[in-house]
C-alpha positions in Angstrom: -48.1 299.6 74.3 -49.6 298.3 77.5 -47.2 298.4 80.5 -46.9 295.6 83.0 -49.0 297.4 85.6 -51.9 297.8 83.1 -51.6 294.1 82.2 -52.0 293.1 85.9 -55.1 295.3 86.3 -56.6 293.8 83.1 -56.1 290.2 84.3 -57.6 291.0 87.7 -60.7 292.5 86.0 -61.2 289.5 83.8 -60.9 287.1 86.8 -63.5 289.1 88.7 -65.9 288.9 85.8 -65.4 285.1 85.5 -66.1 284.6 89.2 -69.2 286.7 89.1 -70.6 284.7 86.1 -69.9 281.3 87.9 -71.6 282.5 91.1 -74.6 283.7 89.2 -74.9 280.2 87.5 -74.6 278.4 90.8 -77.1 280.6 92.6 -79.6 280.2 89.8 -79.2 276.4 89.9 -79.4 276.1 93.6 -82.7 278.0 93.6 -84.4 275.3 91.5 -86.1 272.6 93.4 -87.2 270.1 90.7 -85.8 266.5 90.9 -84.0 266.8 87.6 -81.9 269.7 88.8 -80.9 267.7 91.9 -79.8 264.7 89.8 -77.7 266.9 87.6 -76.0 268.3 90.6 -75.0 264.9 92.1 -74.9 262.4 89.3 -72.8 262.7 86.1 -75.0 263.5 83.2 -73.9 260.4 81.2 -75.1 258.1 84.0 -78.4 259.8 84.8 -80.6 257.5 82.8 -78.8 254.4 84.0 -79.3 255.4 87.6 -82.9 256.2 87.1 -83.5 252.8 85.6 -81.8 251.0 88.4 -83.7 253.1 91.0 -87.1 252.4 89.5 -86.3 248.7 89.1 -85.4 248.4 92.8 -88.2 250.6 93.9 -90.6 248.1 92.2 -89.0 245.1 93.9 -88.8 246.7 97.3 -92.3 248.1 97.3 -94.0 245.1 95.8 -92.7 241.5 96.4 -95.0 240.4 93.6 -93.8 243.1 91.1 -93.9 242.3 87.4 -90.5 241.0 86.7 -90.8 241.8 83.0 -90.9 245.5 84.0 -87.9 245.0 86.4 -85.8 243.2 83.8 -86.6 245.9 81.2 -85.5 248.7 83.5 -82.4 246.8 84.6 -81.5 246.0 81.0 -81.7 249.6 80.0 -79.6 250.6 82.9 -77.0 247.8 82.2 -76.8 248.8 78.5 -75.9 252.3 79.7 -73.0 250.9 81.8 -74.4 250.6 85.3 -72.6 247.7 86.9 -75.1 247.1 89.7 -77.8 246.6 87.1 -75.5 244.2 85.3 -75.0 242.3 88.5 -78.7 242.1 89.4 -79.6 240.9 85.9 -76.9 238.2 86.1 -78.2 236.9 89.4 -81.8 237.0 88.2 -80.9 234.9 85.1 -78.6 232.7 87.3 -81.3 231.9 89.8 -84.2 232.0 87.3 -86.1 234.6 89.3 -89.1 235.9 87.3 -87.8 234.1 84.2 -86.3 230.8 83.1 -82.7 230.4 84.3 -80.2 231.0 81.6 -76.6 230.5 82.6 -75.1 231.9 79.4 -77.0 235.2 79.9 -76.1 235.1 83.6 -72.5 234.7 82.8 -72.5 237.5 80.2 -74.0 240.0 82.6 -71.9 239.0 85.6 -68.7 239.2 83.5 -69.6 242.7 82.4 -70.3 243.7 86.1 -67.0 242.1 87.2 -65.0 243.8 84.5 -66.6 247.1 85.6 -65.3 246.5 89.1 -68.4 245.3 90.8 -67.4 243.1 93.8 -71.0 241.8 94.3 -70.8 240.0 91.0 -67.4 238.4 91.6 -68.2 235.4 93.8 -70.8 233.9 91.5 -68.9 234.7 88.3 -65.7 233.2 89.8 -67.5 230.0 90.6 -69.1 229.8 87.1 -65.6 230.1 85.6 -64.4 227.4 87.9 -67.0 225.0 86.7 -67.5 226.2 83.2 -71.2 226.9 83.8 -72.5 229.3 81.1 -69.0 230.4 80.4 -65.7 228.8 79.2 -64.2 226.9 82.1 -61.1 228.8 83.2 -59.2 228.1 86.4 -56.7 230.9 85.7 -59.4 233.6 85.4 -61.4 232.1 88.3 -58.3 232.3 90.6 -57.8 236.0 89.8 -61.4 236.9 90.9 -61.2 234.8 94.1 -57.9 236.5 94.8 -59.5 239.9 94.4 -62.1 239.0 97.0 -59.8 237.1 99.4 -58.8 239.9 101.8 -62.3 240.0 103.3 -64.0 236.8 102.0 -63.4 233.6 103.9 -64.9 231.4 101.2 -62.8 233.0 98.5 -59.7 232.4 100.6 -60.7 228.7 101.2 -61.2 228.1 97.5 -57.8 229.7 96.7 -56.2 227.4 99.3 -57.8 224.3 97.6 -56.7 225.5 94.1 -53.2 226.1 95.4 -53.0 222.6 96.8 -54.2 221.0 93.6 -52.6 223.3 91.1 -55.8 224.7 89.6 -55.1 228.1 87.9 -52.1 228.6 90.1 -48.8 226.6 90.5 -49.1 223.9 93.2 -47.7 225.3 96.4 -48.2 224.0 100.0 -47.0 227.4 101.3 -49.6 229.3 99.3 -52.3 226.8 100.1 -51.6 227.1 103.8 -51.6 230.9 103.6 -55.1 231.0 102.2 -56.5 228.3 104.3 -55.2 230.1 107.4 -56.8 233.3 106.1 -60.1 231.5 105.6 -59.9 230.2 109.2 -59.2 233.7 110.5 -62.3 234.9 108.7 -64.3 232.1 110.4 -65.0 230.0 107.3 -66.0 226.6 108.8 -64.6 224.2 106.2 -61.1 225.6 106.2 -59.8 224.0 109.4 -60.5 220.4 108.3 -58.8 221.0 104.9 -55.5 222.2 106.4 -54.3 218.6 107.1 -54.9 217.8 103.4 -52.2 220.3 102.3 -49.2 218.2 101.0 -45.7 219.6 101.5 -44.4 217.4 98.7 -45.8 219.8 96.1 -43.2 222.4 97.1 -39.7 222.3 95.6 -40.5 220.3 92.5 -38.2 221.3 89.6 -40.9 222.4 87.2 -42.5 224.6 89.8 -39.2 226.2 90.8 -37.9 226.7 87.2 -41.1 227.4 85.2 -43.5 229.1 87.5 -40.8 231.1 89.3 -41.9 234.6 90.2 -45.6 233.8 89.7 -48.0 236.0 91.6 -51.7 236.4 91.5 -53.0 239.6 90.0 -56.0 241.3 91.6 -58.8 242.7 89.3 -60.0 246.2 89.6 -62.8 247.1 91.9 -64.9 250.2 91.4 -68.2 250.5 93.1 -70.7 253.1 91.7 -71.0 256.3 93.8 -74.6 257.4 93.8 -74.1 260.4 96.1 -77.3 261.7 97.7 -79.3 262.0 94.5 -81.5 259.0 95.4 -81.5 258.7 99.2 -82.9 255.2 99.3 -80.9 253.7 96.4 -77.8 252.4 98.2 -79.9 250.8 100.9 -82.1 249.1 98.3 -79.0 247.8 96.5 -77.6 246.3 99.7 -80.9 244.8 100.8 -81.6 243.2 97.4 -78.1 241.9 97.2 -78.5 240.3 100.6 -81.8 238.8 99.5 -80.3 237.3 96.3 -77.3 235.9 98.2 -79.6 234.2 100.6 -81.6 232.5 97.8 -78.7 231.6 95.6 -78.1 227.8 95.7 -75.0 226.8 93.7 -75.2 223.2 94.6 -73.1 222.1 91.6 -70.2 224.2 92.9 -70.6 222.9 96.5 -70.7 219.3 95.1 -67.5 220.0 93.2 -65.7 221.3 96.2 -66.7 218.3 98.2 -65.6 215.9 95.4 -62.2 217.6 95.2 -61.5 216.3 98.6 -61.1 212.9 97.0 -58.5 214.0 94.4 -55.4 211.8 94.5 -52.6 214.2 95.6 -50.0 211.7 94.5 -51.6 211.5 91.0 -51.6 215.2 90.4 -48.2 215.6 92.0 -46.5 213.2 89.6 -48.7 212.9 86.5 -51.7 215.3 86.0 -51.8 219.0 85.3 -55.1 220.9 85.5 -55.7 222.9 82.4 -58.7 225.0 81.3 -61.8 224.2 79.3 -62.0 220.9 81.1 -58.6 219.6 79.9 -56.3 217.5 81.9 -52.7 217.5 80.8 -49.7 215.1 81.2 -46.6 216.3 83.1 -45.0 213.0 84.3 -41.3 213.3 83.8 -40.9 209.6 84.4 -43.0 208.9 81.3 -41.7 211.1 78.5 -41.1 214.8 78.2 -44.6 216.3 77.7 -44.2 219.4 79.9 -40.8 220.3 78.5 -41.9 219.6 75.0 -44.6 222.2 75.5 -42.3 224.7 77.2 -39.7 224.3 74.4 -36.6 224.2 76.6 -35.5 220.7 75.5 -34.5 221.1 71.9 -32.3 218.4 70.5 -28.7 219.4 69.9 -27.1 219.1 66.5 -25.4 215.9 67.6 -28.7 214.4 68.8 -30.4 215.2 65.6 -27.6 213.6 63.7 -27.7 210.5 65.9 -31.5 210.0 65.4 -31.1 210.6 61.7 -28.3 208.0 61.4 -30.3 205.4 63.4 -33.4 205.9 61.3 -31.4 205.6 58.1 -29.9 202.4 59.3 -33.4 201.1 60.1 -34.6 202.2 56.7 -31.9 200.1 55.1 -32.8 197.1 57.2 -36.5 197.4 56.3 -35.7 197.8 52.6 -33.3 194.7 52.7 -36.4 192.8 53.9 -38.4 193.9 50.9 -40.5 196.7 52.5 -40.6 200.5 52.5 -40.0 202.5 55.6 -42.1 205.4 56.9 -41.8 207.4 60.1 -45.1 208.7 61.5 -44.7 211.5 64.1 -47.6 212.5 66.4 -47.8 215.6 68.6 -48.6 215.6 72.3 -52.0 216.9 73.4 -50.1 219.8 75.2 -48.7 220.9 71.8 -52.1 220.6 70.1 -54.0 222.7 72.7 -51.6 225.3 74.1 -54.5 227.8 74.8 -55.9 225.4 77.4 -52.6 224.9 79.2 -52.2 226.8 82.6 -51.2 230.4 81.9 -48.6 230.3 84.7 -46.5 228.0 82.6 -44.5 230.2 80.2 -43.0 228.9 77.0 -39.4 229.3 76.1 -40.0 228.5 72.5 -43.2 227.7 70.7 -41.2 225.7 68.1 -41.0 222.2 69.6 -38.2 219.7 69.3 -40.5 217.5 67.2 -40.9 220.4 64.8 -37.2 220.6 64.5 -36.7 216.9 64.2 -39.2 216.6 61.4 -37.7 219.5 59.5 -34.2 218.1 60.0 -35.1 214.6 58.7 -37.0 216.0 55.7 -34.1 218.3 54.7 -31.2 216.0 55.4 -32.4 212.4 54.8 -34.5 210.6 52.2 -36.7 209.1 55.0 -40.5 209.4 54.4 -41.7 211.4 57.3 -45.4 211.8 57.9 -45.8 214.7 60.4 -49.5 215.0 61.2 -49.4 218.2 63.2 -50.5 220.5 60.5 -53.5 218.4 59.6 -54.6 218.2 63.2 -54.1 221.9 63.8 -56.3 222.7 60.7 -59.1 220.5 62.1 -58.9 220.9 65.9 -61.6 223.5 66.1 -64.0 221.5 63.9 -63.7 218.2 65.6 -62.7 216.7 69.0 -59.3 215.1 68.2 -57.9 214.3 71.6 -59.5 213.2 74.8 -59.8 215.9 77.5 -59.2 213.4 80.3 -56.6 211.2 78.5 -53.1 211.6 77.0 -54.2 210.1 73.7 -56.0 211.1 70.5 -59.5 209.7 70.1 -60.7 207.8 67.0 -61.5 211.0 65.2 -58.0 212.4 65.6 -56.6 209.0 64.8 -58.5 208.8 61.5 -57.0 212.2 60.5 -53.6 210.6 61.2 -54.5 207.5 59.1 -55.6 209.9 56.3 -52.2 211.6 56.2 -50.4 208.2 56.3 -52.4 206.6 53.5 -52.1 209.7 51.4 -48.3 209.7 51.8 -48.0 206.0 51.1 -50.6 205.4 48.4 -52.0 208.9 47.4 -55.3 207.8 48.9 -57.7 210.5 49.9 -59.8 210.0 53.0 -62.1 212.7 54.3 -62.9 212.1 58.0 -66.6 212.8 58.7 -67.9 212.9 62.3 -71.3 211.8 61.0 -69.8 208.4 60.2 -68.8 207.8 63.9 -70.9 206.1 66.5 -71.0 207.4 70.0 -69.8 204.5 72.2 -70.1 206.3 75.6 -70.3 209.8 77.0 -68.9 209.3 80.5 -65.4 208.0 79.8 -62.7 209.0 82.2 -59.3 208.6 80.6 -55.9 207.7 82.0 -55.3 211.2 83.4 -58.8 211.4 85.0 -58.4 208.0 86.5 -55.0 208.7 87.8 -56.1 211.9 89.6 -59.4 210.4 90.7 -61.1 213.5 89.3 -64.8 214.1 89.7 -67.6 213.2 87.3 -67.2 216.6 85.7 -64.1 215.3 83.9 -65.6 213.0 81.3 -65.2 212.4 77.6 -67.3 211.2 74.7 -65.9 208.1 73.0 -66.4 208.1 69.3 -66.1 204.8 67.5 -65.4 204.4 63.8 -67.2 201.3 62.5 -65.7 199.1 59.8 -68.8 199.4 57.7 -68.0 203.2 57.3 -65.3 202.2 54.8 -66.5 201.5 51.3 -65.0 198.7 49.3 -63.9 201.2 46.7 -61.7 202.9 49.4 -59.8 199.7 50.3 -56.2 199.4 49.2 -54.6 196.2 47.9 -51.7 196.3 50.2 -50.4 195.3 53.6 -48.6 197.1 56.4 -46.6 196.5 59.6 -47.4 199.2 62.2 -44.8 199.5 65.0 -45.5 202.0 67.7 -46.5 203.1 71.2 -50.0 203.3 72.7 -51.1 205.9 70.1 -50.8 203.1 67.5 -53.8 201.1 68.9 -56.5 203.2 67.2 -54.3 203.7 64.2 -54.1 199.9 63.8 -57.8 199.4 64.0 -58.7 202.2 61.5 -55.8 201.5 59.1 -56.8 197.8 59.0 -60.3 198.8 57.6 -58.5 200.2 54.5 -55.9 197.5 53.9 -57.0 194.4 52.0 -53.7 192.7 53.0 -54.2 193.6 56.7 -52.0 195.2 59.3 -49.4 193.5 61.5 -49.5 195.6 64.6 -46.5 195.5 66.9 -46.6 197.3 70.3 -43.1 198.3 71.3 -44.1 197.9 75.0 -44.0 194.1 74.3 -40.3 194.4 73.1 -38.7 196.5 75.8 -39.8 199.7 73.9 -37.3 198.8 71.2 -38.5 199.6 67.7 -35.9 197.4 66.0 -36.8 194.3 68.1 -40.5 194.7 67.3 -39.8 195.1 63.6 -37.5 192.1 63.6 -40.1 190.0 65.2 -42.6 191.1 62.7 -40.4 190.1 59.8 -39.7 186.7 61.4 -43.4 185.9 61.6 -44.6 187.3 58.3 -45.2 184.8 55.5 -45.4 187.7 53.1 -43.5 190.9 53.6 -45.6 194.0 54.2 -45.4 196.7 51.6 -44.8 199.3 54.3 -43.3 199.3 57.7 -44.5 202.3 59.7 -42.8 203.4 62.8 -45.2 205.6 64.9 -43.8 207.8 67.7 -45.5 210.3 69.9 -43.7 213.5 70.7 -43.0 212.9 74.3 -41.1 209.7 73.5 -38.8 210.9 70.7 -35.8 209.8 72.7 -36.7 206.3 71.8 -35.6 207.0 68.2 -32.0 207.6 69.2 
C-alpha cells in the first residue's frame, strides 16, 4: 500500500513531466516562422479561414481602387458564411449602396441583420434605419428602437432619432421626459438637428392613463455588441477595416430616411396624442378613448360583467321580437377591430391582459344563452388575413376585400349561399389612399393603402338571391351595403345609426316605417369597439 508521502512524490513527478511536455511544444512552435503558425498562435482555428477571406478582400480594395468587385464579394461571402461579422457588415453595405453590383435591399438587410445579431456596431445604424422604414426588411419600430438605443451612448444621430420616436410613440411609449432626455443627449454629442426639435416635444403626452397603466415599467433593452478581436495576426487588418468603414459611411446616401425624418416634423401631435397609435409593418392603429374601446379591447382588460352580458342579451332579444312582429328575421353581425385582427403588428410595449376579447365572450354568451342568429366573422377573417389584405393599414375600417368575406359569412348564415371571394375579381381603384388614421396624424407619403373595388359585374346572375334586407350599422356597414346589394334581387335598405343618434332601434323603426314591403332579414352590424351601443 502506498503511503501518503509516496503519493505526494508521485504527484510532483507527474506534474514535472507535464510541464516539461508543454514547454517542449511551445518552444517547438515558437521556432517556426511560417505565416500559418503565426495565425494559429493568435486567431482561433475555427475563425482562421474567415479572417483570411476578410483580409484578402480588404487588401484588394485598399491596394487597388479599381479592384474586381466580383472577387471581393466572393471573398467576403466566404468569410461571412464562416461567421465573420465584419464581412457580413461590408457585404450589407455593398449591396445597400450598389457598389460593384446592383443594389439589393433585401440582401443588404439580410447581411446587416446577421452582422448586428453578431454584435457588430458598424452595421447597426444602417440596419436600424432600414427597420424604421421597412426597406428590404419588415418595417419594425420596436426593433429599430432597440438598435438605436444600443448606439445612443456615443452616437448623436441615434439619440436624436430615439428622441423623435419617443415624442411620437414609435416603437416606444410616448413620453416627453424620454424624448427630452435623448434630444439633450444628441445636443451634447453635437448633433445639429437636435436643438431645433426640442421645442416640438409635447408635455401633454405624459401622464395619459394608457401610458401609465399599460406601458408602466417599460424600458429599452440594449442589444449585444461584440467586435471581433483579430490580435496581431494581420497587422494591417484593423486599420483597413476602419478605413473602409469610414469610406462606406462617407458614400452612403440614405435620402429616403432623411426625407422621412424631415416629414415627421409635420406629424400632428394632437392627432397621435388622442387618436393614432404607430404599429409595425406600416400599420396605424386606433386608440381614441372618446370613440370606442379599441385599445382596451386589444388589451383585454374590459370584459363585460355577467350583468352586462345579461343586459345586452335581454335588449337584443327584445329587438328580435320587435323585428319578428314586423314580419322579418333578426341577425346580429359582429365585426372585430383591426387591432384584434393584427395583434402581431401592435406595439410590443403594450402588454395584453387577456387575448380573449369581450367580443369573443359576448358572441359565445349569445350563442349559448339565446336563440339570436349571431354571425361572428372573426374566424373567417383570421383564416384569410395572410392571403388577402382585409383591413386598411392607414384606416380603422376593413377594405372591400375584407367586407366581402363578411358578406360571404352573412349570406351563408341567412341563405346557405356560398361566395368565394377572389382578389382577381377586384379592380384597383387607387394606390395612394391615406385613411382616417393617416389623415388624422398627417402622416407621410409612406403611409398609403391600395383601394380595391369590387364591381357589380363580378356577381353572376346565378349568384343573386331573391330576397331583400335591411342593414342597420355603423361606418363598417357602408361597404357591406354596397356588396350585399349586388347579391340581393330585392335590394338592401341601408340605415346608418349615425343618422339616428347612434340608436339601432330608431334606425330600424324608421326603416320599417318607410318600407312598402318588409325585408326578409334585418341585420344589425356592430364593430367591436362600439359593443356598448348594444346595451
